[in-house]
N, C-alpha and C positions, 0 to 999 in steps of 0.2 A: 330924546328928540328935542326936548324944550330947552336944553342946556347948550346946543351948539347948532351951527349952521349946516352940519352935515350928519348923516346917520352914524357912520362908522369911522372910527380914527385910523383903522388898519386896513390895508388893501393887500390881499395875498395874491402872490404870483407863483403857484406850485410848479409850473412847467419851467420857470426860470430859477427855482429854488431860492426865492427871495421874497421880502414883504416890504411894504412902504408904511411908514408911520407918519401921518399927517401932522404938521405943525398948525396949519391953518387951511383955508381953502385954496391957497395958490403954492404952498410950500410943504415939502415932505422929506423925510429921511429914509434912505434905502438900506436894507440889510440882507446879507446873504447867509444861508445855513446849509447844512449837508442835506436836509430835506425839510420841505415846507408842506404840512397837511392841513387841508381845510376842515371845517367842522362836519363836513358830510363824509369824511374818510372813515371807513370801516375799521372795526377792531382788529380784523385779521390783517388788513394792510398796514395798520400801526405796528402790530407785532412783528410782521416780516421785515418791515424797513428799520425798526428801532432795535428790537430785542433778539431776533432770531440769529443774527451774526454773532452777537455776545454768547447766547446758548451754544452755538456750534463751537466757539473757541473754548468755552468751559468744558464741553465734552471732549476737546482735544487736550485738556490738561492745564489750561490757563484760568486765572481768576477773572471774574467779569462782574460789572456793576450796571444796573439799570436804575436810573433816578429820575423822579418827576420834580420839577420846581416851578412855582408860579403863584399868582394871586390867589387867594381863597375863593373857592367856587368856580374855578376854571376847568375842573375836571381831572384833577390828578389821581384821585382815588378811583375814579371810573375807569381811567385808562389802565391803572396797575391792577387793582384788586377786585374788579368786578367778577363775580362768580358765575354769572350766565344761568341761573337757575330757571329762570322763566323763559329766556331766549338764549340759546347757545351761541348765537352769533355775537352776543355782547360780552363774551368771556374776555377778562383782561390779560395782561401780560403774565401775572403769576401763574394762572391756570394753564395758559397755553405753553408756557415755558416748561412746566413740570410734565405736560403731556409729551413734549418732544423728548425730555430727558428720559422718562420711564420707557419710551419707545426705543431708544437707542442703547440703552444699558441691558446687561445680561443679569438676571436675578441670581444665578448661581455663583458669579465671580465678582460682581459689582455691588456697591452699597450707596444708598441715598439716605441722608439724614436732614432734618429741618429744625431750625429755631425761628421763632417769631417774637420779636421784641418791640417795645415802644419807648421813646425818650420823652418823658412827661415832665416839664418843669425842671430840667437838668437831672432827673432821676431816671435810671434805666430799669424798666419793669418788664416782667415776663408775661406776655399775652396768653401763653398756654398754661401758666401756673400763676394766677393773680396774687397768691400769697408771697411769691418771690419778687418783692417790689423794690428791691435795692441791689442790683447786681453790679459788681465792681468791674472796672476796666483795667486790665493788666497789660503793660507793654514790655516786651523783651527789650532790655537795654542794648542788646547786641545787634539784634536783627530789625528791631522796630515793629515786629509783628504784634497785633493786638489780639488778646484773647478775653473771653468773657466767662470766667469760671462761675458755675452755678446756674447758667441758663439751661433750660429745658431742652434737650435734643431728642427728637422722635425719628425713628427709621421709618422710611416710606416704602411700602410695597406696592400700592396700587393708587389710581387717581382718586378713588372714592375716599380712601383715608386722608389724603391730602386735602380734599375739599372740607372734610369735616374738621381739620385743624384749622383751615382758614376761617370757618364759621365761628369756632370758639375764639380765635384771635379777634376777629371783627367785633364780636359781641362784648369782648373785654376792653376794646380800644376806646379811649376817652373821645367824646364828641359832644357838641353843644349846638343850640340854635342861636344864630346871630342874624343880624339884618342883611348880611352878605350871603348867607348860606344857612338853610335849615338844618343841615347835618355837617357842621364844620368840624373837621379834625382838629383836635387841640393837643396832638402829639405827632411826633415823627415815628413812623413804623418802618421797621427794618426786618424783611424776610431773608434769611440766610439758608441756602441749599448747599450742603457739603457732599461732594461726589468722590468716591474712591474707586478707581477702575484698575484692573489687572491687565496688563499687557502680555498677551501670549507670545512666547518665543520657542523656537525649535530646540529639540534635544540632540546632543552630540552622542553618537553610537560609536563605540570603540570595539573593533573585531579582534579576535585572537590572532596569534602570529601565523598559525598554520591554516588560516582561511576558513575556520569553522564558523558556525553561527555566532553572532555577537552575544556576549554574556554580561557585558558592563555597559550600563547607560549613564552618562554624565549630564544630568539636567543643567541647563544654563540658568543664570540667576534671573528670577521673574521680577518684572518691574511693576511698580504700583504708582499710578498717577493720581495726585490728590489736587482738587480744585474746588472752587466755591463760587456760587452765583448769589450776589447781593442785590435785593430788589428793595429800593427805599422810596417810601412815599412821604415826602416832607409835608409838614403842615404848611397852609397857605399864609403868606404874608398879608398883613392887614393894618389899616389905619383906624385907630380907635373911634374917631369921631364918625367914621362910615359904618363901622360894624356894631356900634353902640354897646361895646363890652363894658360891664361893670363888675365890681367885686372880684370873685375868683376868676372870671373870664378875663378880666382885665389883666390880672397876674399872669395868666396863661398866655395871652397875647404878648405881654412884655417878654416872657421866656422865649416864645417862638421867634419873635423878631430879633432877639439878642442872639440866638443860635444861628439864624439865617444870616445875620450881619457878620458873625464869625466866619461862617462859611464864605461869604463874599470876600472878606478880607484875605483869606487863604488862596482863593481863586485869583485875585488880583496880584498877590506876591508871586504865584507861581506863573502867571502870564507875563509878568515883568521880569522873571528870572532873578527874583531877589534873593539874597543869601539866606535870609531868615523867613521862614513861613510859620505863621502863628497857630499851628495846629493844636496846641494845648490850651487854648482860650475857651474851648467848648468841648463837651463830651461828643457832640455831633461830629465836629472836625476830627477829633481823635479816632473815632470809629471809621470815618470815611478817608483816612490817611492813605490807604492803598489805592482807592478809586482816583484820586487826583495827584498826579505826579509820582505814583508808584508803579506796581507791576501788573495791575489789573486792566482788562479792556473795558472802557466805560462808554455807556450812552447816555446822554442827558436829554430829557424831554423837558422843554419850557412851554408852559400853557399860559395863554394870554385871552384877554376878553376884548371885544371890539368897542365896548362903550366908551364915548369920549369923557364921561364923568371919571373913568379910572385911568386916563391917559398917563399919569405919573407912574402908577404901578406897572403899566404895560411897558413903558419905556425902560424902567429899572430892570424888568424881567428880561426883556431883550438884550439889554447891555450885558447882564449876567451871563446869558448864553454866549454872546459874542466873545467875551473874555475867557470863558471856559473852554472854547474851541482852540485857544492858543495853548492850552496845557498839553504837554506831551507826556504819555506814559511809556515805560519800557517794559514791554510783555515778557514774562519769564515763566517757563514751564517748570513744574515741580514733580520731579521723579524720584522714586526711592526704591531701593532693592527690598523685596520681600523675603528677608533671611529666614523668618520662622517657616514660611511655606517650603523654602529650600531644604531647611533642616529636617522638617517632617518627611519630605520625599526621600532624602538620603537615608533617614532611619528605617523607612519602610523597605527601601531597596536593600539596605544592609541586612535586615531581617530575612528578607526573602533569599538572598545569597547564603546566609548562614544555614538556613533550613535546607536549601538545595545541596549545599555541601555536605551536610549530616546525612541527608537521604542517599546521596551518591556513595558516600564512605561506607554506610551500612550495607547498601546493596553489593559494593566492591567486596566487602569482608564476607558476605554470605556466599558470593559466587566463588571465592578462593576457598572457602571452607568445603563447599560442595565438590569442587574440582579435586581437592586433596582426598576427601573420602572415596570418591570414585577410583582415583589412582591407587590408593591403598588397597581397596577391594580387588581390583584387577590384578595387582601384584601378588596378593595372597592366593587368588584363585590359579594364577599361573604357576606359582611355586608348588602348590598342592598337586596339580595335574602333573607336572613334570617329576615330582617326587614319587607319585604313584606309578608313572611310567618306568622310572628307574628301578623301582622295587620290583616291578613284574619282570623286566629284563634280567635283573640280577638273579631272581628265583629261577627263571627259565635256564639260565646258563648253569646254575648249580644243579639243576635236575638233569640236564644233559651230561654234565660232567660225571655225576654219579652213576648214570646209565652206561656210560663208556667204561667207567672202572668195573662196574659189575660185569659187563660183557667180556672185559679182558680176563677178569678173574674165572669166568666160566670157560673161556677158551683155554686158560692155563690149566684148568683142571682137565679139560678134555684132552688137551696135548699130553698131559702127564699120564693119563689112563692110556692114551694111544702109545706112548712111549713104553709103558709097562707091558702092553700087549705086544709090541714088536720085539721087546726083549725076550718074552716067552717064545715067539716064533723064530728067534735066532737071527734077525736083522741086525745089521751093524749099527751101533749107537752113533757113530761119527755122522753117518748120513743124516740120521733122524735129528740129531742135535743141530746140524747145520741148517737143516730146513726150519727148525723151530726158531733158531736165532734170526734167520732172515726174516721169518713172518713177524716175530716181535719187534724187530727194527722198524718194519713198515708200519705196524700198529702205533708204535712210539712216535714215529715221524708224523703220522696222521694225527694222533692225539696232540703233539706239540703245535702242528698247524692250527688246530681247532682252538687250542688254549690261546695261542697268539691272536686269532681272529676274534675271540671273545674279549681278550683284554683291550684290543683296538676298538671294539664296539663299545665297551664300557667307557674307555677314554673319550670316544666321540660323544656318548650320552652325557658325560660329565660336562664336556666343553658346552654342548647344547644347553644343559641345565644352567651353566654360568651365563650363558648368553641370555637366557630367559630371566634370570634373577636381576640382570641389569635392564634399563629401559629399552624396550623394542624400538625399531626405527620410527614407527608411527608415534609411539609414546614420546620419544625424544623430541620429534617435532612439535607434538602437543605441548610438552614442558617448555620448550623454547618459545613457543607462542605465548604461553602463560607468563613466562618471564618478560616477554616484550609489553604484554598488556599491564603487568605489574609496574614496569618502568614508566610506561605512558601514563598510567594512573597517578603514580607518584609525582611525575612532572606536572600533571594537571592540577594535583592537590597543592603543590608548591605555588603554582600561578594563582590558584584561588586564595591561598593564604596571603600572597602579596597584594592581591586586589582588595582583601578584606582590610589589610593594614592601610592601603591608600584610602579606602572609604571611611575608616575610623579617623584618619588624619583629617579628610575633608569635613566630616561630621563635627569634630572638635573645633576645626577652623571656623565653620560656619556658626556654631554656638558661640564662639569667642567674638566673631564679628557681630553677631546679633546683640549680644551683651554690650559690646562697645557702642553700636549704634543706638541702643536704647539708653545708655548712660549719656551719650552726646545730646539726644533729644531732651532728656530730662535737664541736662546742663545748660540748655538755652538754645536748641535748635541745631540744624546741620550746617549752618554757615552764616557769615555775616558780610555785609557789604562794606563794613567799616573796620579799620584796624585801630587798636590801642595798646598802650604799653603801661598801664597803671598796674599797681600791685595787686589789686583785687582780681583782675583778669588773669594775671600771671598765676595767682594762687588757684583759680578755678582750673586753668589749663593743666597745672601741675597735678591737681587732684584727678583730672580725667586721664591724663598719661599714666598716673600711678595705678588707677583702677584698671586701665587697659593692659598694663604690664602684668598686673596680678592676675587678670584673666587669662592672658597668654601663658604664664607660667603654669597655671592650673590646668589649661588644656593639654600642655606638652607633658606635665607630670602624669596626667591620666593615661595618655598614650604610652608613656615610659613604663608604667606600672602593668598595663594590659599586655604589652608586646615583649618588653625586656630588651636590655641594651644590646646583648649579643645578637639578637635577632635583627635589630635595626641596623647593626654594623654589617651583618651579612648581606643585607639588601643593598649595601653600596656596590657590591660586585654583580648585581643582577644583570641579566642580559636586556631586560625591558627598560628603556630609557625613562619612561614615566615613573616606574618604580625606583629607579636609582635617584632620580631628581627628588621624588618625595622623601626618600630615605636621607639624602644629604640635607634637605631642609629640616627634617626633624632633628638631626644631629647638630645642626647649626642653632637651633632654638634651644636644645639641651645645653649645648656649650655656653649659651648666654647666662646661665645660672652657675654661680661659682661652686655650688654644692655638687654639681654633676662633672665638673671639669676633670677632677682627679680620676673618677671612675672611667671617663671616656679615654683618658690618656692610658690608664693601666690596661684597658680592654683593647688597646691597638687602635683607637679611633683616630688619634693624630697621624699615625702612619698611614692609615687608610685615606684620609683626607689629603695628605701629601701625595699619594699615589694618584688619586682622582685629579689633582692639579697637574701631575706630570703626564698622565695617559690620555685624558679626555680633551677633546677640542670643542665639545658642546659648551656654549657660552653660559647657559643656565647652571650647569654643574660647576664650572669654573668659578662663576660668580658666588654661588652658594658656599662652595668649598672654601674659597677665600674668606667668605664672611665667618665661617665657622673657625677657620685658623686665626683670624683676628679676634674672636671671642676668646679663644684659649691663649692667645698672646697677652692677654690682660694679666695672667698669672706669671710671676717672675720665674718660677720653676719651669713652666712650660716654654718660656722664652728661650732658655738655654737648650732645652731638648729640640725645640724647632731648628735652632741654629746648628745643633749637632747632627741633625738628620738632612741638612742641606735645604731647609725650608726657605731661607732668604734667596738662595739661587733660583728656586722654582717661583718664587713670588716676583723676582726680578724679570724672569722669562715671561711670566703672565702679563707683567706690566708693559712689556715691549710689544706683545702680540695683541693684546686686547684692544678693542675700540670702543666697546659698550660703556658709557659712563658709570652705570651701577657696578659693573666688574671692576673697573678701574678705582671706584670709591672703596670697594671692599679690600682690594690689594693695597691701596694707599693706607687704610685704616690698619690693616695688619702691620705694615712696615712701620707706620707711626707708633704703634704699641711697643715694637721692638726697639725703636729709638729711645725709649725711656729707661733703658737698662744700661747702668754704667759699665757693667762687665763685659759687655759684648759690642762696645762702639767700634773698636778697630776691626774686629772680625766683620761686623756689619759693613763697614766701608770697604774692606778688602774683597768681599763677595758681591760687591755692586749694589748694596741696598741704597746708598745715598744717590748714586747716578741714576737708579731705577725710580727713586721718589721724585727726583728733579725732571726725569723724562715724562712723568705722568701729566705735568702741567700743560702739555700739548692738548690735553681734552678741553680745558677751559670751562668745564661745568663747575658752578659755584660749590656744590657739595664735594666735588672731588678736590678742588683747590683748598677747601677747608681742611680736609684730612692731610693734604700735603703740608699746609701751613702748620697743623698741629705737630706732625712728625718733625719738621724743622725746629719748632719751638722746644720739643722734647729733647732732641739732639743738642741744641744750644744750651739748654739748662744742664745736661749731664756733662758737657764740656766745660761749663763754667765751673760746676762743682768739682771736677777733676782738676782744673787749674788752681783752684783756691786750696786744694789739698796737696798741691805740688806733684801730682801724679802726671800732668801734661804740661808741656811748655811749647811756645811757638805759636804760629797762626792757627786759626780755627780750621778744621777739616772741611767745614761748610764753605769757607772762602776760597780754599784750595781747590775745591771741586766745582766753583763757579756759581754758587748759590746766591751770592750777594746782589747782583743786578736784579733777580727775580724778587728778592726780598724787598728791595727799595722800591721797585715798581708797584708792589702790592701792599706797601705799608699803609697806604690810605684807601685801600679797597672799600667799595661801597657795601660789601657784605660784612656784617659785624663780626662773625666767627673768624673770617680770614683775618681781618684787620686786627683783632685782638691777639691772635697767635703770632702774627708777624711783629706787632709791636713788642710782645714779650720777648721773642727771638732777638730782636735788635737790642733790646736792653741787656740781655745776657752777653751777647757778642761784644758789646761795647765795654764790658767791665774789665777787659784785659788790654793792656797798652799794645800787645803784639798785633791786635787787630785794628788799631787806631788809624794807621797810615791808609790801609785799604778802605776803611769806612769813610774817612774824609775825602779821598779821592773818587770813590763811588757814589757819593751824595748822601751816604747814610746819615752824616752829621745833622743835615737839615731836618730829616725825619725824626731824628731824637729830640731836636729843639721843638719841633711840632707836637711830639708826644708829650714832652714835658709841660706844654702849654694847654693842649686841646684834648688830650686823651680822656675819654669818659670814665675810665676806672681810675680811682684815686691811687691804688697801690702801684699800677704801672706808671702813672704820672709822677709818683714820688721816687720810684726806681730810676727813671730816666733823668730826673733832676739831680740826684745823688750821683749818678754816673757822669753827667757832664761836669759836676763840680769837683769830682775826685780824680779824673783821668787828665794828666797833665797836657798832652797833645791836643785834646779837645778845648781845654781852657785856653791855650795859647791860640789856637785858630779862632775861637770866638772873640778873643780880645783883638786879634788882628783885624777881624772883620767888624769889630764894634758892635757886636750882637749881645743883647741882654737876653738871659734865659732864667 
């Protein structure tokens, strides 16, 4: 009050979100902010206005920063780090933000970890482990992300454990008593909260074809969101003559002011959109690189005092906040696929399916064995009963026959006695004999009829026995029913085997993708906002691609050993579209390895792939089949076999029908491989291969055009070799088929692969005078001159220069036009 004519140099207008800084009694400067809070504002209101939007963004997957900046003694540590042990209403932003984070997260699927550090005299120290007093700062050269290896990271389960960590950190933080503040912070404190959240997604259920209950569940890829909240309590700026710092405190004040000055320079550069921002001038600015001009959502609290004695410090603090408001950050969410969780789910599902399949197979075999035993027992019982009945009937017939014979014998004896008696009485033998003959005839006729009836009965019984030895009508229906059950179970078993193969393929692919993601992360993060072409980056990428290729070969080889080539090829004819697609993908991956190509061709895999290309209109099947044929076409022996089986005709038809860029890329790649064989050039042209290759350019996709350019370069190289050997004379087939305009048009294409192949093709075409006239009239000569001057590859540049110097028509034309080359 004794130093000025007015009490306060600051007038706050919170309802207008602005303040006035008085120069003198009649003049003042006005500044506007996003929010203006008076000294009476509650800690809860400060948190809801300043920090809560940032915490909500962090819970949504974005990075966030809350930072306090201002003169020493103006309340930064109170606003951020107050624990509120005596009065809960005085809790600071750190405590309140953790309360909201723990309330929103799920302890089963989400995780929260915390690190607490201080920057003391340009040395990064661990407040949770004081022995760790020199933590290095590591920057990723590709992404610019900052990591702190060696910092203590503690997992948080509840609010009480977090408060205990804050007490430990505050006890270890460096503070001192100055004239400006009895507990002046002598270091910059940084609390980092790392959050890992799992994003729940629905699962796809696949039902069987006959409408039964679903038996295969394909879980979608689970998402993991990683974000972090950084709360920075900066040490207060101070003037030595006011704070009275001496000795060590003087050195501390110098270090604090130097780091804050570096922060101010970075803010100025960002606010003015300067090309260079001096982040590397201080460890503080290196750690806060993501907070200013990066991808984090940042809230800055500037604290000021009303005393006119410190008007200079108050003015510089206000201007710092004004400049910081001009800095724009580009928020970016960070999501990753949790491949490990997906792999575990697939493994569990595969084990369940295998166990269920084994149980069903065992139960099926037990049922079949039981039914067979029952049928055999019934057949034996029926045979036994009918054999007994037949034996009884046979015995009965024999007894009747013997009785009749005995009765006839008795009658014969009786008739003989009667004859003798009549002879003694004098009766005529003729009459007696006639009667006896007649009676015997009747008896014989009766006996014949009985014998005939008995034989008919025996025949009938034999027929019935034959019928019983065969399956009865009911038994036949039962056996037919069993056959139907057997066929249905066999079909179900086949479907389960196909699904097991699919799951194995998905499991191996998920393991491969997990390994690839892990290697990419170890090699420097998932992506970069900058591109570079230096040799070290190329070597890193080459190493990553090589490791990825080795992982993919290992996965395919594992599936190859577990299932077998014949089984995989048989699945190409499956009725299930998903099974067919997975099978052709596996065959394509196998064909990418030279060691498997011979076995695939010998097993009929090439014929099967050509049949798929001919029969199926499904875009995925055609695309993957064309890719597999392209892999096989890298072998010269397979190229002649593809031509012999009409493969180029099928590829030409696919090229004319397809619209999908990926399918056209595969087809163009297969034809391009065939274009590199000297022996089949004429056949390739006669069967429409060159026309099909030129027709594919209608797609316009760079990857497709790159394959077309490669095929043209291969064809031109083979033609050049044939002309040099005297095998071919006359104009190039490519020029006759109208490829020259497209070649000239794309000779300076922006895509490097397309440009390189086209430049090579032009050099090969230009080596023969028969093509010179067409190339001069078509504008190819100017492209050759450009290639000889500007081509990035020295071998192509030298080849173009030699060609221009050796071909007479080109030299004459260039002399006529007075062009140096």
